[in-house]
C-alpha positions as CSV (number, residue, x, y, z in Angstrom):
1,X,43.2,31.1,-14.7
2,X,47.1,31.1,-13.3
3,X,47.8,28.6,-16.2
4,X,46.0,30.3,-19.0
5,X,48.0,33.8,-17.7
6,X,51.1,32.1,-17.4
7,X,51.5,28.5,-19.6
8,X,55.3,28.0,-19.8
9,X,55.5,28.7,-16.4
10,X,57.9,25.9,-14.1
11,X,55.0,25.9,-11.6
12,X,52.4,24.6,-14.1
13,X,52.5,20.8,-13.9
14,X,52.5,21.4,-10.2
15,X,49.3,23.8,-10.6
16,X,47.6,21.2,-12.8
17,X,48.4,18.3,-10.2
18,X,46.6,20.6,-7.3
19,X,43.7,21.2,-9.4
20,X,43.6,17.7,-10.6
21,X,43.1,17.0,-6.6
22,X,41.2,19.4,-5.6
23,X,38.9,18.4,-8.0
24,X,38.9,15.0,-6.7
25,X,38.2,16.0,-3.2
26,X,35.6,17.9,-4.8
27,X,33.9,14.9,-6.5
28,X,34.3,12.4,-4.0
29,X,33.2,14.8,-1.4
30,X,29.8,15.1,-3.4
31,X,29.3,11.4,-3.3
32,X,30.2,10.7,0.0
33,X,27.9,13.7,1.7
34,X,24.6,12.6,0.2
35,X,25.3,9.1,0.8
36,X,24.6,9.2,4.4
37,X,26.7,6.4,5.4
38,X,29.1,6.6,8.4
39,X,31.9,3.7,6.8
40,X,31.9,6.0,3.4
41,X,32.6,9.3,5.1
42,X,35.5,7.5,7.6
43,X,36.6,6.6,4.2
44,X,37.3,9.2,3.3
45,X,38.3,11.0,5.7
46,X,41.2,8.2,5.4
47,X,41.9,8.9,2.0
48,X,41.5,12.9,1.8
49,X,43.1,14.3,4.8
50,X,44.2,17.3,3.8
51,X,40.4,17.8,1.8
52,X,39.4,21.3,2.3
53,X,36.1,19.4,2.8
54,X,37.3,17.3,5.9
55,X,36.1,19.8,8.4
56,X,32.4,19.5,7.0
57,X,32.5,15.7,6.3
58,X,34.1,15.3,9.7
59,X,30.6,17.4,10.9
60,X,28.1,15.2,9.0
61,X,29.9,12.1,10.6
62,X,29.0,13.6,13.9
63,X,25.4,14.2,12.9
64,X,24.6,10.7,11.3
65,X,26.4,9.1,14.8
66,X,24.5,11.6,17.3
67,X,21.3,10.6,15.9
68,X,21.9,6.6,15.5
69,X,23.5,6.8,19.1
70,X,23.5,10.1,20.6
71,X,26.2,10.9,22.8
72,X,28.2,8.2,22.0
73,X,28.9,10.3,18.7
74,X,30.6,12.6,21.5
75,X,32.8,10.2,23.1
76,X,33.8,8.4,20.5
77,X,34.7,11.5,18.5
78,X,36.3,13.4,20.9
79,X,38.6,10.6,21.9
80,X,39.6,10.1,18.5
81,X,40.5,13.5,17.3
82,X,41.4,15.0,21.2
83,X,44.9,16.6,20.1
84,X,43.5,17.8,17.0
85,X,42.0,21.0,16.3
86,X,38.7,19.5,15.7
87,X,38.1,18.3,19.4
88,X,36.3,22.0,19.9
89,X,34.7,21.8,17.0
90,X,32.9,18.3,17.7
91,X,32.5,19.5,20.7
92,X,30.5,22.5,19.4
93,X,28.7,20.3,17.0
94,X,27.6,17.7,19.6
95,X,25.9,20.6,21.9
96,X,24.4,22.6,18.9
97,X,22.6,18.6,18.3
98,X,21.8,18.1,22.0
99,X,20.5,21.9,21.4
100,X,17.9,21.1,18.6
101,X,16.9,18.1,19.7
102,X,15.9,19.3,22.8
103,X,14.6,22.5,21.6
104,X,12.4,20.4,19.1
105,X,11.0,18.2,22.1
106,X,9.4,21.5,23.7
107,X,9.5,19.5,26.7
108,X,10.0,21.8,29.8
109,X,11.6,18.6,31.7
110,X,14.6,18.4,29.1
111,X,14.8,22.2,28.0
112,X,15.6,22.7,32.2
113,X,17.9,19.5,32.4
114,X,19.8,20.9,29.6
115,X,20.2,24.1,31.0
116,X,21.4,22.6,33.8
117,X,23.7,20.2,32.3
118,X,25.3,22.9,30.0
119,X,25.1,25.9,32.9
120,X,27.7,28.8,31.7
121,X,27.5,28.0,27.9
122,X,26.2,30.2,25.2
123,X,23.7,27.2,24.7
124,X,22.3,27.3,28.3
125,X,21.4,31.0,27.9
126,X,20.0,30.2,24.5
127,X,18.1,27.3,25.7
128,X,16.7,29.4,29.0
129,X,15.3,32.1,26.3
130,X,13.7,29.3,24.3
131,X,11.7,28.4,27.5
132,X,10.7,31.7,28.7
133,X,9.3,32.6,25.1
134,X,7.6,29.2,25.2
135,X,6.5,29.3,28.9
136,X,5.4,33.0,27.8
137,X,2.9,31.8,25.1
138,X,1.7,28.6,26.9
139,X,0.4,31.4,30.1
140,X,-0.7,33.6,27.5
141,X,-2.8,30.8,26.1
142,X,-4.1,28.5,29.0
143,X,-4.5,31.8,31.3
144,X,-2.8,29.1,34.5
145,X,-2.3,30.9,37.5
146,X,0.2,28.1,38.4
147,X,2.1,28.6,35.4
148,X,2.1,32.7,35.9
149,X,3.4,31.9,39.6
150,X,6.2,29.5,38.4
151,X,7.4,32.0,35.6
152,X,7.7,35.0,37.6
153,X,10.0,32.7,40.6
154,X,12.0,31.0,37.6
155,X,12.7,34.5,35.4
156,X,12.4,37.2,37.6
157,X,14.6,39.3,35.0
158,X,12.7,38.2,32.1
159,X,11.1,41.0,29.9
160,X,7.6,39.7,30.0
161,X,7.6,39.3,34.0
162,X,5.8,43.4,34.6
163,X,3.2,41.9,32.0
164,X,2.6,38.4,33.7
165,X,2.6,39.5,37.0
166,X,0.0,42.2,36.0
167,X,-2.2,39.1,34.8
168,X,-1.7,37.3,37.6
169,X,-2.4,40.1,40.0
170,X,-5.9,40.2,38.0
171,X,-6.5,36.7,38.4
172,X,-6.1,36.4,41.9
173,X,-8.2,39.1,42.7
174,X,-11.0,37.4,40.4
175,X,-10.5,34.2,42.7
176,X,-10.7,36.0,46.2
177,X,-14.0,37.6,44.9
178,X,-15.2,34.4,43.6
179,X,-13.8,31.8,46.6
180,X,-13.1,34.0,49.3
181,X,-11.0,31.6,51.4
182,X,-7.8,32.5,53.7
183,X,-5.5,30.8,51.2
184,X,-6.5,33.5,49.0
185,X,-6.2,36.7,50.7
186,X,-2.9,35.8,52.4
187,X,-2.2,34.9,49.2
188,X,-2.7,38.2,47.6
189,X,-2.0,40.0,50.3
190,X,1.7,38.9,50.7
191,X,2.0,39.0,47.0
192,X,1.0,43.0,46.3
193,X,1.2,44.4,50.0
194,X,0.8,47.9,48.3
195,X,-2.1,47.5,46.2
196,X,-4.8,49.5,45.8
197,X,-7.2,46.6,47.6
198,X,-4.6,46.3,50.5
199,X,-7.2,48.0,53.0
200,X,-10.1,46.4,51.7
201,X,-9.3,43.1,51.4
202,X,-7.1,43.0,55.1
203,X,-10.9,43.9,56.7
204,X,-12.4,41.3,54.5
205,X,-10.1,38.8,55.9
206,X,-10.4,39.6,59.5
207,X,-13.9,39.4,59.1
208,X,-13.7,35.7,57.8
209,X,-11.3,35.3,60.5
210,X,-14.0,36.5,63.3
211,X,-17.0,34.7,61.3
212,X,-15.3,31.4,61.6
213,X,-14.5,32.0,65.6
214,X,-17.9,32.7,66.4
215,X,-19.2,29.8,64.0
216,X,-17.0,27.2,65.9
217,X,-17.6,29.2,69.5
218,X,-14.9,26.7,70.6
219,X,-12.1,28.5,73.4
220,X,-8.6,27.2,71.7
221,X,-9.9,29.3,68.5
222,X,-11.1,32.2,70.4
223,X,-7.5,32.6,71.9
224,X,-6.0,31.9,68.6
225,X,-8.6,34.9,67.0
226,X,-7.4,37.2,70.1
227,X,-3.6,36.3,69.3
228,X,-3.6,37.1,65.8
229,X,-5.8,40.2,66.4
230,X,-4.6,41.9,69.7
231,X,-5.5,45.2,68.9
232,X,-9.3,43.6,67.4
233,X,-12.4,45.9,68.2
234,X,-14.2,42.2,69.1
235,X,-11.6,41.4,72.4
236,X,-14.4,42.4,75.1
237,X,-17.1,40.3,73.1
238,X,-14.8,37.6,72.5
239,X,-13.5,37.2,76.3
240,X,-17.2,37.6,76.7
241,X,-17.8,34.5,74.8
242,X,-15.0,32.3,76.4
243,X,-15.9,33.2,79.7
244,X,-19.4,31.6,78.5
245,X,-18.1,28.8,76.9
246,X,-16.0,28.1,80.4
247,X,-19.3,28.4,82.2
248,X,-17.5,28.8,85.7
249,X,-18.6,31.4,88.3
250,X,-14.7,32.6,88.4
251,X,-14.5,33.5,84.3
252,X,-17.9,35.2,84.9
253,X,-16.8,37.3,88.0
254,X,-13.4,37.6,86.3
255,X,-15.0,39.4,83.0
256,X,-17.3,41.6,85.3
257,X,-14.1,42.3,87.2
258,X,-12.0,43.1,84.2
259,X,-15.0,44.9,82.0
260,X,-17.1,46.5,85.0
261,X,-19.7,48.4,82.5
262,X,-19.3,45.7,79.9
263,X,-22.0,46.1,77.2
264,X,-22.2,41.9,77.7
265,X,-22.5,42.1,81.4
266,X,-26.1,40.8,80.9
267,X,-25.4,37.9,79.4
268,X,-22.8,37.1,82.1
269,X,-25.1,38.4,85.1
270,X,-27.6,36.2,83.7
271,X,-25.6,33.3,83.6
272,X,-24.5,33.5,87.0
273,X,-27.8,33.9,88.8
274,X,-28.3,30.5,86.5
275,X,-26.1,29.3,89.0
276,X,-28.6,30.8,92.1
277,X,-31.6,31.4,90.8
278,X,-33.4,32.7,93.4
279,X,-36.6,35.0,93.2
280,X,-34.4,38.3,94.3
281,X,-31.6,37.2,91.7
282,X,-34.3,37.0,88.9
283,X,-35.8,40.4,90.2
284,X,-32.6,42.3,90.5
285,X,-31.6,41.2,87.0
286,X,-35.1,42.3,85.6
287,X,-34.6,45.8,87.1
288,X,-31.2,45.8,85.9
289,X,-31.5,44.9,82.3
290,X,-34.5,45.8,81.4
291,X,-33.5,45.7,77.5
292,X,-31.7,42.2,77.5
293,X,-32.5,39.4,75.5
294,X,-32.2,37.6,78.7
295,X,-35.0,39.7,80.3
296,X,-37.9,37.8,79.0
297,X,-36.4,34.3,80.2
298,X,-36.0,35.5,83.6
299,X,-39.7,36.8,83.7
300,X,-41.3,33.8,82.2
301,X,-39.0,32.0,85.0
302,X,-39.8,33.9,87.9
303,X,-43.4,34.2,86.5
304,X,-43.5,30.6,86.4
305,X,-41.7,30.2,90.1
306,X,-44.1,32.4,91.6
307,X,-46.9,30.6,90.2
308,X,-46.3,27.6,91.2
309,X,-46.2,28.5,94.8
310,X,-49.3,30.0,95.2
311,X,-49.0,33.8,94.0
312,X,-51.0,34.3,90.6
313,X,-51.2,37.9,91.1
314,X,-47.4,38.1,92.1
315,X,-46.4,40.0,89.0
316,X,-49.4,42.9,89.0
317,X,-48.0,43.5,92.2
318,X,-44.5,43.4,91.0
319,X,-45.7,46.5,88.8
320,X,-46.1,48.8,91.8
321,X,-42.3,47.9,92.9
322,X,-39.3,49.5,91.1
323,X,-40.6,48.3,87.4
324,X,-40.8,51.5,85.8
325,X,-39.5,50.9,82.3
326,X,-42.3,50.9,79.7
327,X,-41.2,48.1,77.3
328,X,-40.7,45.9,80.8
329,X,-44.3,46.8,82.0
330,X,-45.4,46.0,78.7
331,X,-43.7,42.5,78.9
332,X,-45.2,41.6,82.3
333,X,-48.7,42.8,81.2
334,X,-48.1,39.8,79.3
335,X,-47.2,37.6,81.1
336,X,-49.8,38.0,83.1
337,X,-52.2,36.7,80.3
338,X,-49.7,33.6,80.0
339,X,-50.4,30.5,82.3
340,X,-47.1,29.0,83.5
341,X,-45.0,26.3,82.1
342,X,-45.6,23.1,83.0
343,X,-41.7,22.5,84.6
344,X,-40.6,21.9,87.8
345,X,-38.3,24.1,89.8
346,X,-38.0,21.9,92.8
347,X,-34.1,23.4,92.8
348,X,-34.9,26.6,93.1
349,X,-34.5,28.7,96.2
350,X,-37.3,31.3,96.8
351,X,-36.6,32.2,100.0
């Protein structure tokens, strides 16, 4: 255009030379850029250092070297162009190549390492955003509670946080309903302490603990239960079970002193009488606890014992002696018709 407009201009020859040189740059560029040959690309850089395509050729060369040798491309060309304007260009290119290669791998491990290795760069944030999207898609596809927990721990500021947290809430609650384990209850209550199920689940968890210690019937576990639930409504019951498990007169008497009107006194006193099984103790127990689960046992023992010392009609006489409870009288009547169990009572004091 310049030459056509000013054909006699004194800069005409210079302009023609420039056009010729630019055409040469472009022509050689088109050959080299499609060759994918590092040696030919390097040759271009040597021959045409002032080419407008220099940067593009250099970046193509870096890309080829990266694909062949990965990080060696970075060290090789950074060293060669360290004090030039191309240093940062090469650095950005290698970072970009690393980014795309890592992203293409879809490896969570490699993506996390990339983020750590390039912390503070725009590439690290872009990789993190890509990782969040990938994790989010995986959770939606797999519905994995483990991955939900990991997501919430790793990305507390994610735009998907509430959605994933709500999904986890539903899945953890379903797991409790299906499995009813200590771990499931504790994890849910720890994560969602103010949920609408909080009161219900704490009650169920308490019952789970209670049923477990009753089943195990071990003093150590009873004490652990009382430590964990110091205000439990079953405190007195658990202490009675501890006394029964220890099975000593000292423990029984200590319990009765602490709980003189306990609903569990019949159990405790029955075991005390077993330590000194005489007629008077059994008679006193039967009168005091006619509805106790141990009353039948006490009656049978007394009936058997008296029968063997020659008083087969004594139970009939006992009905006139302080036994006024109808249910107890019926039990005594039934026992009078029942032959005694053939066992030895040589250790009993019947005086």
